[in-house]
LOZASE-166226 format. One record per residue (C-alpha): residue in one letter; x negated, y negated, z negated. Coordinates in steps of 0.05 Angstrom, whole numbers, plus 5000, padded with zeros to 4 digits. Layout:
[A, [X, Y, Z]] ...
***
This chain:
[M, [4997, 5001, 5000]] [E, [4944, 4944, 4976]] [S, [4903, 4967, 5043]] [S, [4957, 4957, 5084]] [R, [4982, 4888, 5053]] [K, [4909, 4865, 5075]] [D, [4915, 4888, 5145]] [Q, [4986, 4847, 5145]] [A, [4948, 4789, 5115]] [R, [4886, 4791, 5161]] [S, [4933, 4806, 5219]] [S, [4977, 4740, 5205]] [L, [4913, 4697, 5199]] [L, [4891, 4726, 5267]] [R, [4958, 4705, 5289]] [R, [4960, 4643, 5268]] [T, [4888, 4624, 5294]] [V, [4884, 4649, 5353]] [L, [4951, 4610, 5381]] [A, [4922, 4554, 5430]] [A, [4956, 4491, 5426]] [V, [4987, 4459, 5468]] [G, [4977, 4374, 5469]] [C, [5003, 4309, 5494]] [V, [4991, 4241, 5478]] [L, [4991, 4232, 5407]] [S, [5054, 4201, 5379]] [Y, [5053, 4207, 5296]] [S, [5080, 4157, 5236]] [A, [5013, 4155, 5188]] [L, [5043, 4173, 5118]] [G, [5010, 4121, 5090]] [H, [4955, 4101, 5130]] [R, [4960, 4053, 5194]] [L, [4953, 4093, 5254]] [A, [4885, 4066, 5289]] [S, [4899, 4023, 5351]] [A, [4885, 4080, 5402]] [Q, [4906, 4124, 5468]] [V, [4889, 4199, 5439]] [E, [4901, 4261, 5487]] [Y, [4902, 4336, 5478]] [L, [4849, 4360, 5540]] [G, [4843, 4434, 5523]] [S, [4818, 4488, 5475]] [T, [4781, 4553, 5483]] [Q, [4775, 4615, 5424]] [L, [4711, 4659, 5419]] [S, [4719, 4732, 5382]] [G, [4694, 4735, 5314]] [K, [4657, 4784, 5340]] [T, [4613, 4737, 5385]] [T, [4539, 4754, 5382]] [D, [4476, 4698, 5393]] [K, [4414, 4705, 5427]] [S, [4370, 4699, 5362]] [G, [4345, 4772, 5388]] [L, [4354, 4796, 5314]] [S, [4383, 4868, 5302]] [G, [4413, 4896, 5237]] [L, [4467, 4876, 5186]] [L, [4457, 4834, 5123]] [E, [4482, 4845, 5051]] [T, [4553, 4829, 5075]] [N, [4553, 4880, 5124]] [T, [4549, 4821, 5174]] [P, [4506, 4830, 5247]] [I, [4449, 4793, 5236]] [D, [4464, 4758, 5311]] [A, [4533, 4736, 5290]] [F, [4558, 4682, 5316]] [G, [4607, 4636, 5282]] [G, [4607, 4603, 5228]] [L, [4599, 4530, 5263]] [S, [4594, 4472, 5224]] [A, [4571, 4420, 5267]] [I, [4568, 4404, 5342]] [D, [4531, 4348, 5381]] [Y, [4528, 4334, 5451]] [T, [4458, 4328, 5482]] [G, [4459, 4279, 5529]] [S, [4449, 4333, 5586]] [G, [4512, 4352, 5634]] [N, [4565, 4389, 5597]] [R, [4503, 4420, 5534]] [Y, [4516, 4413, 5465]] [V, [4487, 4436, 5403]] [V, [4521, 4473, 5357]] [L, [4507, 4491, 5285]] [S, [4514, 4552, 5242]] [D, [4527, 4548, 5174]] [R, [4492, 4594, 5112]] [G, [4528, 4647, 5134]] [A, [4579, 4710, 5110]] [G, [4602, 4705, 5036]] [D, [4595, 4626, 5012]] [G, [4507, 4639, 5012]] [A, [4512, 4711, 4991]] [A, [4471, 4739, 5053]] [S, [4397, 4718, 5074]] [F, [4422, 4702, 5135]] [P, [4374, 4657, 5180]] [C, [4392, 4589, 5185]] [R, [4400, 4565, 5267]] [F, [4433, 4517, 5315]] [H, [4452, 4544, 5382]] [T, [4446, 4510, 5449]] [V, [4524, 4514, 5485]] [V, [4556, 4487, 5551]] [L, [4630, 4466, 5550]] [N, [4667, 4457, 5610]] [V, [4730, 4414, 5591]] [D, [4783, 4432, 5646]] [P, [4838, 4380, 5629]] [K, [4885, 4402, 5686]] [T, [4888, 4479, 5659]] [R, [4872, 4458, 5585]] [T, [4820, 4503, 5578]] [I, [4745, 4500, 5555]] [Q, [4697, 4541, 5596]] [F, [4638, 4563, 5546]] [Q, [4577, 4583, 5562]] [L, [4520, 4615, 5504]] [E, [4436, 4582, 5526]] [A, [4396, 4592, 5467]] [T, [4394, 4609, 5395]] [T, [4339, 4560, 5356]] [M, [4326, 4585, 5281]] [L, [4316, 4540, 5231]] [R, [4235, 4537, 5196]] [D, [4210, 4503, 5140]] [A, [4137, 4463, 5136]] [S, [4102, 4520, 5123]] [G, [4137, 4557, 5184]] [Q, [4181, 4603, 5132]] [A, [4249, 4623, 5163]] [M, [4299, 4580, 5125]] [T, [4358, 4623, 5093]] [G, [4430, 4618, 5059]] [S, [4412, 4646, 5005]] [L, [4440, 4615, 4941]] [S, [4422, 4666, 4888]] [V, [4346, 4641, 4921]] [L, [4370, 4571, 4907]] [K, [4396, 4588, 4836]] [A, [4331, 4617, 4821]] [W, [4286, 4574, 4847]] [D, [4245, 4535, 4791]] [Q, [4188, 4520, 4835]] [S, [4153, 4443, 4857]] [E, [4157, 4467, 4925]] [R, [4219, 4462, 4962]] [C, [4268, 4527, 4946]] [P, [4274, 4552, 5027]] [S, [4348, 4570, 5018]] [Y, [4390, 4520, 5060]] [D, [4471, 4499, 5084]] [P, [4464, 4462, 5141]] [E, [4526, 4427, 5152]] [G, [4515, 4373, 5197]] [I, [4485, 4360, 5258]] [R, [4460, 4291, 5304]] [Y, [4417, 4302, 5373]] [L, [4361, 4262, 5373]] [G, [4329, 4273, 5448]] [N, [4250, 4291, 5446]] [S, [4256, 4271, 5382]] [G, [4293, 4339, 5364]] [V, [4358, 4334, 5310]] [V, [4373, 4314, 5245]] [I, [4409, 4365, 5198]] [S, [4446, 4356, 5131]] [D, [4432, 4404, 5079]] [E, [4481, 4410, 5025]] [Y, [4441, 4464, 4975]] [G, [4392, 4398, 4970]] [P, [4420, 4356, 4985]] [N, [4373, 4337, 5040]] [L, [4370, 4297, 5104]] [D, [4318, 4334, 5149]] [Q, [4280, 4328, 5212]] [F, [4272, 4377, 5260]] [S, [4235, 4393, 5324]] [N, [4274, 4425, 5385]] [E, [4243, 4491, 5368]] [G, [4268, 4485, 5293]] [H, [4206, 4469, 5258]] [L, [4221, 4421, 5199]] [I, [4185, 4352, 5218]] [K, [4202, 4306, 5157]] [S, [4256, 4301, 5107]] [F, [4283, 4232, 5091]] [A, [4284, 4215, 5015]] [L, [4352, 4206, 4974]] [P, [4352, 4167, 4906]] [P, [4360, 4210, 4851]] [G, [4433, 4202, 4837]] [F, [4444, 4249, 4899]] [A, [4404, 4305, 4869]] [L, [4432, 4376, 4855]] [S, [4468, 4356, 4791]] [E, [4456, 4437, 4760]] [K, [4371, 4430, 4770]] [L, [4373, 4351, 4729]] [S, [4350, 4354, 4665]] [P, [4408, 4342, 4629]] [P, [4451, 4373, 4680]] [F, [4524, 4350, 4710]] [E, [4517, 4276, 4680]] [Q, [4495, 4254, 4755]] [G, [4482, 4274, 4823]] [A, [4519, 4328, 4873]] [Y, [4561, 4380, 4854]] [S, [4553, 4450, 4877]] [N, [4582, 4459, 4946]] [R, [4609, 4386, 4942]] [G, [4538, 4358, 4971]] [L, [4516, 4327, 5029]] [E, [4557, 4343, 5088]] [G, [4572, 4302, 5148]] [V, [4510, 4267, 5186]] [A, [4523, 4212, 5237]] [V, [4458, 4170, 5274]] [S, [4479, 4100, 5297]] [P, [4479, 4079, 5370]] [D, [4409, 4053, 5369]] [G, [4373, 4106, 5335]] [K, [4354, 4061, 5268]] [T, [4395, 4084, 5218]] [L, [4424, 4158, 5193]] [V, [4480, 4158, 5157]] [G, [4499, 4213, 5103]] [A, [4572, 4225, 5080]] [M, [4578, 4269, 5014]] [Q, [4638, 4317, 5013]] [G, [4661, 4300, 4957]] [P, [4644, 4252, 4893]] [L, [4585, 4255, 4859]] [V, [4585, 4275, 4783]] [Q, [4581, 4200, 4763]] [D, [4633, 4178, 4806]] [G, [4690, 4246, 4785]] [R, [4714, 4297, 4730]] [I, [4685, 4368, 4716]] [E, [4753, 4406, 4711]] [K, [4753, 4489, 4719]] [K, [4687, 4488, 4754]] [K, [4697, 4442, 4804]] [C, [4687, 4364, 4813]] [L, [4743, 4332, 4825]] [G, [4761, 4254, 4849]] [V, [4773, 4212, 4904]] [W, [4713, 4166, 4912]] [T, [4653, 4195, 4953]] [R, [4591, 4157, 4968]] [W, [4554, 4152, 5048]] [I, [4489, 4127, 5043]] [A, [4446, 4091, 5101]] [I, [4378, 4108, 5110]] [D, [4336, 4063, 5153]] [T, [4290, 4114, 5196]] [T, [4233, 4064, 5201]] [S, [4234, 4036, 5132]] [G, [4267, 4088, 5088]] [K, [4307, 4039, 5056]] [T, [4376, 4057, 5037]] [R, [4441, 4025, 5018]] [Q, [4507, 4056, 4983]] [I, [4579, 4048, 5011]] [A, [4640, 4076, 4983]] [Y, [4700, 4116, 5021]] [R, [4764, 4139, 4985]] [L, [4799, 4204, 5002]] [D, [4868, 4212, 5018]] [D, [4866, 4256, 4947]] [E, [4836, 4298, 4904]] [S, [4848, 4358, 4950]] [T, [4808, 4338, 5009]] [G, [4731, 4332, 5030]] [I, [4691, 4313, 5083]] [S, [4670, 4352, 5130]] [E, [4643, 4313, 5187]] [L, [4616, 4240, 5206]] [L, [4603, 4211, 5281]] [S, [4588, 4141, 5301]] [V, [4633, 4101, 5341]] [D, [4592, 4037, 5343]] [A, [4549, 4002, 5293]] [N, [4600, 3996, 5240]] [R, [4648, 4042, 5258]] [Y, [4657, 4121, 5247]] [L, [4698, 4176, 5264]] [V, [4709, 4212, 5197]] [L, [4740, 4289, 5196]] [E, [4767, 4296, 5126]] [R, [4806, 4367, 5111]] [D, [4833, 4402, 5055]] [S, [4818, 4476, 5035]] [N, [4884, 4518, 5066]] [S, [4909, 4558, 5118]] [G, [4975, 4564, 5150]] [E, [5032, 4525, 5114]] [E, [4989, 4513, 5054]] [A, [4949, 4464, 5095]] [K, [4967, 4400, 5093]] [I, [4910, 4344, 5110]] [K, [4874, 4371, 5169]] [R, [4848, 4293, 5197]] [I, [4807, 4241, 5236]] [Y, [4805, 4183, 5215]] [L, [4774, 4116, 5238]] [A, [4730, 4087, 5195]] [D, [4707, 4010, 5193]] [A, [4644, 3996, 5150]] [T, [4637, 3924, 5161]] [G, [4644, 3889, 5099]] [A, [4635, 3945, 5054]] [S, [4592, 3926, 4988]] [D, [4524, 3967, 4977]] [I, [4549, 3995, 4913]] [S, [4466, 4029, 4905]] [Q, [4467, 3996, 4838]] [V, [4555, 4024, 4814]] [P, [4528, 4077, 4766]] [S, [4598, 4107, 4778]] [M, [4663, 4102, 4802]] [R, [4711, 4144, 4757]] [Q, [4753, 4088, 4752]] [G, [4754, 4064, 4818]] [L, [4726, 4001, 4833]] [D, [4720, 3929, 4820]] [T, [4751, 3876, 4862]] [Q, [4692, 3852, 4885]] [T, [4669, 3916, 4905]] [T, [4698, 3929, 4979]] [P, [4700, 4004, 5010]] [I, [4706, 4036, 5078]] [R, [4774, 4017, 5117]] [K, [4803, 4077, 5148]] [T, [4860, 4086, 5202]] [L, [4889, 4149, 5223]] [L, [4874, 4168, 5290]] [I, [4887, 4237, 5294]] [D, [4924, 4291, 5254]] [L, [4904, 4360, 5274]] [L, [4962, 4386, 5236]] [D, [5021, 4347, 5290]] [P, [5061, 4398, 5316]] [A, [5048, 4379, 5395]] [Y, [4977, 4415, 5379]] [G, [5002, 4482, 5357]] [F, [4956, 4485, 5298]] [S, [5015, 4458, 5245]] [G, [5059, 4500, 5195]] [A, [5030, 4593, 5200]] [N, [4982, 4558, 5261]] [A, [4941, 4516, 5219]] [P, [4865, 4542, 5218]] [E, [4827, 4523, 5148]] [K, [4762, 4495, 5182]] [P, [4757, 4450, 5231]] [E, [4680, 4427, 5215]] [G, [4653, 4389, 5272]] [I, [4666, 4330, 5316]] [A, [4622, 4306, 5382]] [W, [4634, 4250, 5437]] [G, [4622, 4289, 5501]] [P, [4599, 4262, 5569]] [N, [4649, 4192, 5584]] [L, [4719, 4219, 5623]] [A, [4729, 4189, 5693]] [D, [4779, 4144, 5667]] [G, [4728, 4119, 5618]] [R, [4757, 4144, 5562]] [R, [4722, 4174, 5507]] [L, [4709, 4253, 5509]] [L, [4718, 4285, 5436]] [V, [4700, 4369, 5423]] [I, [4719, 4385, 5343]] [C, [4690, 4467, 5322]] [F, [4733, 4506, 5274]] [D, [4690, 4542, 5225]] [N, [4710, 4627, 5230]] [D, [4665, 4639, 5166]] [F, [4635, 4700, 5199]] [E, [4697, 4732, 5199]] [P, [4702, 4784, 5253]] [E, [4777, 4772, 5256]] [I, [4787, 4711, 5267]] [P, [4756, 4670, 5332]] [T, [4715, 4613, 5330]] [L, [4763, 4558, 5362]] [F, [4737, 4492, 5405]] [V, [4787, 4439, 5417]] [A, [4776, 4367, 5462]] [F, [4817, 4310, 5464]] [A, [4809, 4246, 5502]] [V, [4805, 4186, 5461]] [R, [4816, 4101, 5483]] [I, [4789, 4060, 5421]] 
***
C-alpha cells in the first residue's frame, strides 16, 4: 500500500511537471504589486528527461544512487553572446548535499521557435569545476560541516552563473558563501571578498548572531552591463536581519551586495521579499540600475503560491552597509529597492498553475534580441536530479 501511494504521488508529480505551457500575452492584476509597464509574451518550452546524461565522461553512481554523469539540478543559466549558445549551471547534486557530486557547468544550444512554441535543445559540453589547487569541487555537505582547516573547503553549492566572455564565468556559491571567477576551463581564478556579516553563521564564533543561515545564502548573481560591478543577492535574510525558528531563518528583508570588480569596494542594498515563504532564486541585470528578480516559494502543485519575476529598480536605494539589523524593518530615511511584477509564472495562461505548478524555477537569462526588437528571456527549472521529473526550459519575449 505504501509503495502504491508513493508510485501514485510520483506519477502525479510527473504529470504536473510534464504538462507543456500554453501561452499568450501576459494579463495580470498584481496581488498587491503594481504591474511593470512592459509587454510579455510566452514563446515556448521544452522538457528533457530526468534521466538525461551530460558530457562529463564520468561513470558510476554517487552515494545517493544518482548517476555521476546525470544532467539536471539546473540552478542558473546565462547567454554567451554567441548564436543561441548558453551556459547552464548544475547545483550541489541530489539529496541536498548528501552526495559528493563533482560540480560542473554545461554549454548548451537553445533554439526558440515561436511559431511552434518549442525550444530545440542540444548539449555541447560539460565543464568540471576545480579550486585553485586543482582539486575537484563537490557538493558534499558533510565535508563542509566537518571542515576545520584554515584553507578554503572544497565543498561547493553553485547557485548563480554569469558569462564573462574570455574572462570565464562568475559563480555564486551558497555554502561559503562565495562569489568566484572561474576560467572557461573551470579553474578557480579569484574570489571576491564579502563583508564578515555575510559569512556562514554556523561557522562563526559565536554562531547564529550574524551571517548567512544554512541553505539561505548567496543565490543570485548579476553583472552590470559595463562589466564593472557584480551584484549578489541573498536568498533570504541574514541572521541579523531575521529570526531563527524551528531551524529556519525567517524574515522579509534580504541584502544585495554590489562589488566593484576593480577596487573591491562594496555597498549593500535592501530588498523586501513578498513574505516569509519566499526567497530569491536569481538576479539578472536589465541596465545600470534595474534587475529582474526571480522570487518563489518552495511548494509545487496546488500548494504553490508565488513563482514570480519582478522588475526591480535600485535607483536611489540607500547603502545599508552600516545598518546592523533589518529585523524590525527600515527607518523612514532608508530607501529600499522598488519592485514591480513582470511575470507571474503561475498565471493560468502558461499552463503552470494549480496541479501543474513545478517547484523550482531557478535561473533566468537574456538571449539574443528578437527580430522585432524585443528581448528574449529564458528560464530554467531545477528537477533536483530526480529521474521522474524533467528539466524544463521556458522562453518569453519581453519589451521593457
